[in-house]
Short mmCIF file of the C-alpha atoms (twelve columns), coordinates in Angstrom:
data_MODEL
# 
_entry.id   MODEL 
# 
loop_
_atom_site.group_PDB 
_atom_site.id 
_atom_site.type_symbol 
_atom_site.label_atom_id 
_atom_site.label_alt_id 
_atom_site.label_comp_id 
_atom_site.label_asym_id 
_atom_site.label_seq_id 
_atom_site.Cartn_x 
_atom_site.Cartn_y 
_atom_site.Cartn_z 
_atom_site.pdbx_PDB_model_num 
ATOM 1   C CA . UNK A 1   3.973   -24.706 9.232   1 
ATOM 2   C CA . UNK A 2   2.006   -23.161 6.413   1 
ATOM 3   C CA . UNK A 3   -1.639  -22.626 7.126   1 
ATOM 4   C CA . UNK A 4   -4.228  -22.441 4.418   1 
ATOM 5   C CA . UNK A 5   -6.253  -19.273 4.284   1 
ATOM 6   C CA . UNK A 6   -9.923  -19.945 4.756   1 
ATOM 7   C CA . UNK A 7   -12.074 -17.912 2.410   1 
ATOM 8   C CA . UNK A 8   -15.500 -16.805 3.572   1 
ATOM 9   C CA . UNK A 9   -18.406 -18.876 2.339   1 
ATOM 10  C CA . UNK A 10  -19.742 -16.307 -0.085  1 
ATOM 11  C CA . UNK A 11  -20.860 -17.298 -3.531  1 
ATOM 12  C CA . UNK A 12  -20.391 -15.206 -6.656  1 
ATOM 13  C CA . UNK A 13  -23.845 -13.602 -6.452  1 
ATOM 14  C CA . UNK A 14  -23.224 -12.460 -2.851  1 
ATOM 15  C CA . UNK A 15  -19.928 -10.860 -3.824  1 
ATOM 16  C CA . UNK A 16  -21.558 -9.176  -6.824  1 
ATOM 17  C CA . UNK A 17  -24.284 -7.809  -4.544  1 
ATOM 18  C CA . UNK A 18  -21.647 -6.366  -2.179  1 
ATOM 19  C CA . UNK A 19  -19.859 -4.733  -5.124  1 
ATOM 20  C CA . UNK A 20  -23.087 -3.221  -6.464  1 
ATOM 21  C CA . UNK A 21  -24.051 -1.893  -3.021  1 
ATOM 22  C CA . UNK A 22  -20.642 -0.255  -2.592  1 
ATOM 23  C CA . UNK A 23  -20.879 1.157   -6.107  1 
ATOM 24  C CA . UNK A 24  -24.244 2.738   -5.272  1 
ATOM 25  C CA . UNK A 25  -22.587 4.432   -2.294  1 
ATOM 26  C CA . UNK A 26  -20.147 6.070   -4.699  1 
ATOM 27  C CA . UNK A 27  -17.083 4.027   -3.787  1 
ATOM 28  C CA . UNK A 28  -14.555 3.656   -6.622  1 
ATOM 29  C CA . UNK A 29  -13.529 0.253   -7.943  1 
ATOM 30  C CA . UNK A 30  -10.082 0.640   -6.360  1 
ATOM 31  C CA . UNK A 31  -11.581 1.180   -2.914  1 
ATOM 32  C CA . UNK A 32  -14.098 -1.643  -3.415  1 
ATOM 33  C CA . UNK A 33  -11.198 -4.073  -3.901  1 
ATOM 34  C CA . UNK A 34  -9.593  -2.884  -0.677  1 
ATOM 35  C CA . UNK A 35  -12.872 -3.177  1.234   1 
ATOM 36  C CA . UNK A 36  -13.464 -6.711  -0.052  1 
ATOM 37  C CA . UNK A 37  -9.931  -7.684  0.959   1 
ATOM 38  C CA . UNK A 38  -9.910  -6.067  4.390   1 
ATOM 39  C CA . UNK A 39  -13.479 -6.469  5.626   1 
ATOM 40  C CA . UNK A 40  -14.787 -9.523  3.787   1 
ATOM 41  C CA . UNK A 41  -11.622 -11.603 3.426   1 
ATOM 42  C CA . UNK A 42  -11.779 -11.873 -0.360  1 
ATOM 43  C CA . UNK A 43  -8.183  -11.499 -1.570  1 
ATOM 44  C CA . UNK A 44  -8.936  -11.027 -5.279  1 
ATOM 45  C CA . UNK A 45  -12.264 -10.912 -7.034  1 
ATOM 46  C CA . UNK A 46  -10.487 -11.646 -10.308 1 
ATOM 47  C CA . UNK A 47  -9.785  -15.206 -9.126  1 
ATOM 48  C CA . UNK A 48  -13.548 -15.798 -9.111  1 
ATOM 49  C CA . UNK A 49  -13.684 -15.073 -12.839 1 
ATOM 50  C CA . UNK A 50  -14.995 -11.521 -12.704 1 
ATOM 51  C CA . UNK A 51  -13.619 -8.011  -12.377 1 
ATOM 52  C CA . UNK A 52  -14.978 -5.219  -10.198 1 
ATOM 53  C CA . UNK A 53  -14.962 -2.712  -13.052 1 
ATOM 54  C CA . UNK A 54  -16.890 -5.023  -15.365 1 
ATOM 55  C CA . UNK A 55  -19.517 -5.684  -12.705 1 
ATOM 56  C CA . UNK A 56  -19.972 -1.940  -12.183 1 
ATOM 57  C CA . UNK A 57  -20.187 -1.346  -15.947 1 
ATOM 58  C CA . UNK A 58  -22.813 -4.082  -16.184 1 
ATOM 59  C CA . UNK A 59  -24.898 -2.184  -13.610 1 
ATOM 60  C CA . UNK A 60  -24.104 1.255   -15.164 1 
ATOM 61  C CA . UNK A 61  -22.135 2.591   -12.181 1 
ATOM 62  C CA . UNK A 62  -18.525 2.727   -13.346 1 
ATOM 63  C CA . UNK A 63  -16.621 5.983   -13.404 1 
ATOM 64  C CA . UNK A 64  -13.068 5.795   -14.636 1 
ATOM 65  C CA . UNK A 65  -10.825 6.333   -11.599 1 
ATOM 66  C CA . UNK A 66  -8.157  7.773   -13.874 1 
ATOM 67  C CA . UNK A 67  -10.584 10.432  -15.152 1 
ATOM 68  C CA . UNK A 68  -11.787 11.331  -11.677 1 
ATOM 69  C CA . UNK A 69  -8.234  11.660  -10.335 1 
ATOM 70  C CA . UNK A 70  -7.196  13.817  -13.292 1 
ATOM 71  C CA . UNK A 71  -10.188 16.114  -12.748 1 
ATOM 72  C CA . UNK A 72  -9.238  16.500  -9.080  1 
ATOM 73  C CA . UNK A 73  -5.642  17.347  -10.026 1 
ATOM 74  C CA . UNK A 74  -6.826  20.004  -12.486 1 
ATOM 75  C CA . UNK A 75  -9.145  21.532  -9.886  1 
ATOM 76  C CA . UNK A 76  -6.400  21.643  -7.238  1 
ATOM 77  C CA . UNK A 77  -3.879  23.141  -9.672  1 
ATOM 78  C CA . UNK A 78  -6.359  25.837  -10.739 1 
ATOM 79  C CA . UNK A 79  -6.961  26.795  -7.107  1 
ATOM 80  C CA . UNK A 80  -3.215  26.902  -6.505  1 
ATOM 81  C CA . UNK A 81  -2.563  28.990  -9.611  1 
ATOM 82  C CA . UNK A 82  -5.313  31.459  -8.647  1 
ATOM 83  C CA . UNK A 83  -3.510  32.088  -5.361  1 
ATOM 84  C CA . UNK A 84  0.004   32.013  -6.873  1 
ATOM 85  C CA . UNK A 85  -0.089  33.927  -10.156 1 
ATOM 86  C CA . UNK A 86  3.625   33.592  -10.878 1 
ATOM 87  C CA . UNK A 87  3.761   29.809  -10.569 1 
ATOM 88  C CA . UNK A 88  4.042   29.095  -14.270 1 
ATOM 89  C CA . UNK A 89  4.922   25.461  -13.679 1 
ATOM 90  C CA . UNK A 90  1.497   24.944  -12.130 1 
ATOM 91  C CA . UNK A 91  -0.109  26.699  -15.085 1 
ATOM 92  C CA . UNK A 92  1.694   24.413  -17.521 1 
ATOM 93  C CA . UNK A 93  0.754   21.296  -15.540 1 
ATOM 94  C CA . UNK A 94  -2.896  22.423  -15.585 1 
ATOM 95  C CA . UNK A 95  -2.775  22.653  -19.367 1 
ATOM 96  C CA . UNK A 96  -1.103  19.248  -19.654 1 
ATOM 97  C CA . UNK A 97  -3.648  17.526  -17.391 1 
ATOM 98  C CA . UNK A 98  -6.525  19.199  -19.247 1 
ATOM 99  C CA . UNK A 99  -5.167  17.855  -22.531 1 
ATOM 100 C CA . UNK A 100 -4.828  14.388  -21.020 1 
ATOM 101 C CA . UNK A 101 -8.417  14.526  -19.741 1 
ATOM 102 C CA . UNK A 102 -9.691  15.659  -23.147 1 
ATOM 103 C CA . UNK A 103 -7.863  12.759  -24.786 1 
ATOM 104 C CA . UNK A 104 -9.363  10.271  -22.298 1 
ATOM 105 C CA . UNK A 105 -12.858 11.581  -22.990 1 
ATOM 106 C CA . UNK A 106 -12.309 11.410  -26.733 1 
ATOM 107 C CA . UNK A 107 -11.075 7.810   -26.533 1 
ATOM 108 C CA . UNK A 108 -13.894 6.693   -24.230 1 
ATOM 109 C CA . UNK A 109 -16.504 8.156   -26.617 1 
ATOM 110 C CA . UNK A 110 -15.348 5.837   -29.439 1 
# 
């Protein structure tokens, strides 16, 4: 009734090479996990004793996805507020996200 899932015959160094190659292409660690799951049949890299983010940090390629997403939100809100001058909620959200980004940068510098 229950079938065992057959994992591909990739060793740890092959998986690390795939992660590094995807990182060089500019793919975020979130997307790398999805690609490994969908295209390579690796359900979780963490079960192999390593994390995608740590591998990318080891090869100096990691960008914090939270920082990148916050920067995109700020940029989109600024564009929106430029077109809609009376949307004060958007202006306030821009200020809040900018403060959050500044705090993230301050904490990552320590």
